[in-house]
N, C-alpha and C positions, 0 to 999 in steps of 0.2 A: 594951780588951778586941777580941780578932783574932778576925770571923766570918769564915768558908767562904766564897768567892764563886767556885765552877768550880773552877782551880787556884791561885789564887790564896787568901790573906788580906788581908781589908779590917778598920781600928781603927776600932769605933765612934766617932764625937765624941764621943757626949755620957757616955763613959767614963772614970773618974778614970784618969789613965797617966801616973804621975812628981808623979802632983798641980797638973799644969799646963792640961791639958788642950789644948794648940796645936796644930794641926795639924803633924806636918812633913814638909817635901819629897823626896819617896821618888827617891832614887837610879836613874836608867835602867839603871845598870850591873847595879843590884841586884835591878831589879823593883818598887821602891818610885816609892809616886805618891801622887795625891788626886786624888776622880773624886768630885762630887755631895756632896760634903764626907763621904768616906769615903776613908779610910787604906787605898796598896794595901799590901798585905802581901807581902813574899817567900815566896815559895814554900816548905815545907819541906824539906828535903836528903831528905825520903822519897821525897818524889811527885814530885819535881825529874826524873825517871829516868823516868820514865811519863809525864808531859807528851813530852818530847822522841820517846819511844816512839809516841803519839800521831802528833805533827805527822808522823814521818813515814813510820808506817802508810799519814796519808791524803794526804800525796805519791804515797808506791808507788799507791796507788789509783788517785788521778788520773793517775797516766800512764800506768797501763794502762787506764784505758777510755779515753783521747784516743789512745791506740797502740794500740787495738783498733779504734777508730774510722778511723782513718788508714787502718790497713790493709784494713777492711771496700772504704772510699771507692777502696782503690788497686786491692785487685780486683777493685771494679763498673769503674773505667778500663778498669783491663786487658784485664776482659773484654769489654767496648764493643769495646777497641783490638783485639783479634781477629779480633769479629765483622766489626767494619768493613774489617779485614784480610782477611779470609775472603770477604768480599763482593766487595773490590775483586777479587781473583785469579779468583772465580767472573765477577764481570762483564768483568773484563779476556780470562780464556779464553773468553768468550761470544762478546765482539765479536771477537777476534781467528780464531775459529771461522767466522765469515759475513763473506761474499762478498759474499754481497745486499746495496747499499748500502741499499734500502728497506727491508728488515727488519733489518739494525744499526741504523739511527738510530731505530727504534721500538723498537729495544731496550732502544738506551742512554738512550732517555728517559723508557722506562718505568720502570728499575730507580733512574734519579739521580733520579726524582721522589719513589721511596721510602723511599732509603735519606735520603734531606734532611727526609721528611717535611712535605714541599708541599705546597699542596693541587693546584697544577697543577707540570708541568713541558714545556716547547717549544725546538724545536733552530731554532734558523733555520738557511735552509744560504744558502751566499755561493755567488753566481750571477759577472755576467758582471764585468770588471772595474771597481770606480768605485760599481758599484750594490750602493743597500741591502741587506742582508740578507733572503731573504723565510722566512717561516713554510715549513714543511717537515713537523714532525712532531709531536704533541701526545698529553699525557698529562693524565688524569684533570680534562678540561673538552672538551667538544663545540665542535669550531672555528667555528660560529654563534656560541657566544657569548664562546669568547676574541677576535674577529676584533671582540667591539662594544668592549668594554675600552678606554677613556681610559689608557694607559700610555701610562707618560712614553716619551719619547724617548733610550735609553739610547746615550751615544757608541759601545757595541761594537755595539750594533744595527745604528743608522746609519749606521757608516764599516768595511770590511770589513778595513779592515788598524788597527783598534784593539787593542790586546792587553789591555788593563787589566783588573782582575776588576773588580765592580761588589757593593759587600751593603749594605744600605741596611738600616738597622734599622725605621724608624719614616719612609717616605712620607712623610704626613702634615704634620710636622714638620720634614721635612727641609727646607730651604731652595732647595737647586737641584732636584727633581722634585716637593715638596709643589701646583704650582698647574702644571699640564700645560697647552701648547695646546690650543684646542679641537678636536676628534676629532669629524673628521664633521660638523660643524656642529652636535655636541649641547651642551648649555650645559654650565658652568661645574659639577664635582661634587667630593665628595671621592673620592677614586681607591679604588674597591674592591679593592686588593691594599693592604698594607701594609708587610708584609716581604720584599723580593726579592733574588734572586742570582743576579748576571749573571756567565758565564765563558767566556773565549774560548778554539774548536780550533783550535790553531794546530799546525801540521805542523812535522817537519822541520828544514824551508826558510825558515819563518819565514811562510808564508804563513796567513792568515788561514781557517780552511775553512768554517767556523758558528761559533754561540755556542749557551749551557745558557741557557734562564729558564727562573727559579724562581722561586713565586711565591703568597703564603700572604696569607689575609686577620687576622691577630694580629699584632701587631708582636714584633718580637726575636725571629724564630723561626730565623733561621739563624746559627750561631756559627760562632767564627772555624776550629772544625773540621769543620763541615760544604765550609767554605770550603776547605778543605786537600784536603779529599775529592772535592767533584766537580775540583778542579784536577787527582788526579791520573786520575781516571775521565778527564777530559776530553784528558789527555797518553796515554792509553789509546784514545783513541774516536779521537782525529787519527792515529796509526800504523795504527788496523783502519780507517780512511774512507782513507788511503793506500791500504794496502792495495786494501781492495774498488776505488779508483777504477781502480789498475795492472792488477788482474786484469778488471775491467770492459774496460779500455783493450784490456789481450789476447786478452781475448776478442770484440771487436770486431773485431781484427786480422785474428784468424784467422775468425774469420766473411767479412772481406773477402777472405781468402787463399786458405778455401775456394769462396768466391764468385768468385772471380776464375779460380781451377783451375776450377771447372765452368761458368764462362763460357769460357777455353780450352779445354775436353775438348767443350763443346759447338759451341765454331768447328771444330776440331777434326773434329769427327763430321759439323761442316754440308759442314767442306770436302770430309772423305771422301764423305760423301753427291752434295755438287757433281759432284763428280770421277768415282763412279760410277758418275752421271746424264750424265755426259758423253762419257764412254765410252761407256754405254747408248746415247744420241744418236747418240753418230758409229757404234755398231755398226750401228744402226737403222736408220740411215740409208745406211750402206754395204751394209745388206740389202735397201735398200729401191730404193734405184736399180738393184742387181742383181736386184730383181724387175720395176720398170718399164720396163728392158733385156728382161728376158723377156718380161713381158705383150705389151709393142710389138714385140715383133720375132716375137713367133710368128703374130699374125694377116697382116704383112708378109711372114712368109716364106709362108705360103698363098698370099696373096694374089700376088705375085709369080710365086711357081711355077703357077697358075692361068693369073695372065696369061702368061708364056711359053708357055704350054700354046695357048694359046690364038690366041697373033700367030705357033709356026713350026707350028703343023699344021691340017691339015686334016680337023677334029672335025664329027660326027656330030651329030644335033640332040638327044640324050640325052647324050653327055658337054658338050655348049656347053651346057645344062641346066643340069647337076650343077655346073661351071663360074660358071656368072655368081649360081649358088644360095651358093655356096660364098666368092667376091668378096663378096656381099650380106653374109651373113654376118660375113665377118673383116673386113668397115669398118665394120662395127654394130658390133662387140664394143669393136672401136679406139676410135669414137666414146664408147662407154659410158666403156673407161680414162681417156680426155681429161674428160671429163665429169667424174667422180669428184675427178680431178686438180684440174679447176678449184674445183669446191665444197671440195674442202680447203681452196684458196688463199683461194678470199672467206671461209673460217669464219678463217683467220688473221691475215689480214689485216679481217677485220670489215667487209668489202663482201657479205656473203650475206644477198638481204631477201629477204620475204614479200609476195605477193598476198593476202590474208586478207578473206575473204568469210563468209558464215554462208554453207552449207552441208549437205549429210545424208552424214555420215561412212557410212551403210549403202551410197550408190553406190560411194564410195569403194571399198567393202573387195571391192564386185562386180564394178567395173571390175579389179581387182588378179588376184583367183579365176579371172577371165574369161582372164587374160593367160597365168598361172600353169597354170593346167590342163594345156594339152597337153604340159610339162618333166612336171607329174607323173604325169601317165598311161604316158610313155614309161617311168618307172622301177618301173613297174607303184605308186606309192606311192598312198595312199586320200588324199584330202582332205575334209575334213568341216569344215562353218562350222554354230558352232551362234550362236544362231538364222539359219535361212535367210534368212529375209528383217527386215529392222531396218530401221528410220528411226529415226535420231540426231539430233538437229544442234548443230551443232558450230560456232566460229567458225575460221577459218584457211583459207592454201594450199591449194586441191585436188591441186597437181602435187607438192609439196611430200609432202603426206599419202602419195599414190599412191607416192611414192621412200621414205619409210620403212616402208611395210607390203611393198613392192613386198623391199625390202633381206632385209626379218625370212623372208619367204618365200622368197625365193631361198635365202638361205642353210640353211634349214630343207628344203628338196628336195636343196641340194646335199649336205647330211651324214647325210641319212637311206639308209639302202640300201635296195635293190629290196625292195619288198615290205611296207615301212614306212607310219608313219601319219605324218599333218602336219594338224594340227589347231587354228582359225580360232575364238577369243567373244569374246565382248561381249556384257557386263556394263556395270550403271551403275549408282551409289550418288546419295548426294545430293551435286549439285554437279559428281561426274566420272561419265566413260564412262573404261573398261579396253578395252584389246585387247589380248588374249592369243593369241600365237603358241606350238603345242606340237606338238614334234616325238618321234618313238618313235628318236632318230640317234643320231651318235657322242656327242655328249652336251659337255662341257666339263667339263676336269681341275680339281681343287680351286686348284693352283696357278698356272692361267692364268684361272681367274675374274673375279679382281681385274681385271686387266689388259684382259679382252673390247674393251671400248670405247673405249682409247687407239688413235691413231692408228699406222697401219704396225707392229703387233703381230699376228704370226699364230703359233695353235698351232703349228704347223709353216712355217714362212719356207722350205725349202730347194728346190731349181730340182725333186726328182722327189717333190714331194708330186703322190699325184691332183686335189686339186683346183688350181685356180687363182685368182686375184685377187691383188689387191692390202691386203688389211686395212685397207681403208679404209672400206667398209660401213655395218659397225656405229658407226665413230666421226662418222660422218654422219650416222646416225640418231640417234643423241643429240643431237645437236646442234643439229638442227632439231626436235628433243621438244621442248628444253629455250627454241626462239625461240619455239612454241607455248603456253610457259607449263607443258609437260606434263613429265612423270618417266616414266626406263626403268630397269628392272631387269634382270640375268636372274637366272637359277636353274639349277642341276644338279647331280643327284647322284654325277655325278661319270664318269669317260669310258664310252663306250657304254650310258649310263643316259638320252640325252634331253637337252633342255633344255629350258628356258619363259621368253618375251622376254614383259614388261608394257607395255605406252604408256599411262599414265594423262592424259587430257586433261582440262581444266576445259572442263565445257558453259559456253555462252554466257549472258550476264549478260539479262534482257530488256528491261533497257533497252537495248540493241544494235537497229539497225535490218537488221529482214529483209531486206530490198531493197540493203542499202549494199554496194555491191563495192570492195575496199579496190585498192588498186594497188602494184605494186613499188616499193620503197622504193631498190632498186636497179637497173641494165640487166641482170639474168639474165636467158637467154635461154630462151625458151618454146618455140622453134617446132616442138620435136620431137614434145611434148603427152606421152601415153602411149604412143606408140609407141615413144621413147626405149627403155622396159623392155620392151614388147615385145617388140623384133628382139636385145634382150642377153637372155632369158631362154630363145630357140629354144637354146645350149645350155649351160642351165644346170649338166647332171653335169659336160662335159668340154671342152672348146676343144678345134679343130682350130689 
């Protein structure tokens, strides 16, 4: 008896069949056989087509399933490749657009670290030839912590000429790097980094510019795809670094060229200024020589004229007295001119000295006012002093202080018109005394004011000018004031608005010896005393 089992029929061995009950071997080609005491019966001819159809449908379903799985996997791989390519293009464009080397390396390290899913990334820069690479940029970990990591010594990091890529799945089991040397004396311990990827950055000429290092605490993080991606990024980075280096070099060359051009322009300007100064100095020298000749010739002419009168004529007492007075005035005028020239010579050679002592500035002011008052009265100029009597102790050379004040008052009287006013004011504040000479005279133009204390400078240096002089008085004043540790300044609102000169001198320290008299540092002559100023001021308004 045949019993259906699935798509086959089996014959029960206990049933009578042909009277013998013996099991029959099934022909494999016809589907007959035995199993566990049961005989496989060939499928019925009506069932066989269904059997083949089921087998075909199962194959189609399985093929469709595996085909769809492969398709989804391929689509995922394609999307991943597209994402990677887009990322590489974006990174390449960003690197190519960046010409600042520091920003470029930071951007490279950050992007590559994110792309490889590394816990941290670093860029090591190649310095001098033969030296190991040095850490330049870091991402994902603080620099202090990274420097404490006992990382293995990879050849690409220790040898700048190495161009080999290193990818290690697990540093703990890798025989080459699993037992690193001691790091700064630290005890041996398992490496905190298990997966690592090191890719050199090589320029187009084959020079190693640096290396990218990526690490992770888990094993087998970096794949062959990551390696290919980072190698591609390294190639783009090499081009960008070369461009940044060339740009930096060109910028350096440009700046050097600009600096050289600027220095050349400055040198040319300095040379031009020196040439103008030389020309100005030559012009001033010529003017000064002409002025000195004129100033010396004027009294000499008067002296010669009156000498001839006295020698060739019989003169009455009045004429003789007038001649002797003119001779005396012109000789003293010439002596003052020579004194000024000698003072300037001593200033230039550094031989002008001071005989300093503790003295009363009020006495100096009164002595000079007594000398210049007749000249002021002769021109109808009001001479006013504030305060009228003052006692201010200073430490200085009396003769030179009288010379300073006399020069200022003589100029004030010389350039103040008849009926004008000249004021002398003495003020003091903490540590300083101020001597102010103010007039209502001709004033100083704004263009000449910066040069008023220069030697040989005069606002009007023509031979036909109404006032005489060599233009040395104010230059001597400035030098003498500075030798006393003070300052002098000139102020004027412009032509015909008068002028104000302020001399500032330091008050003596309490520690100075009140009775100490200084001695001259050089052999300056002092024989004339204040008489030299009295004789010279006699003809301040005009010289004969």
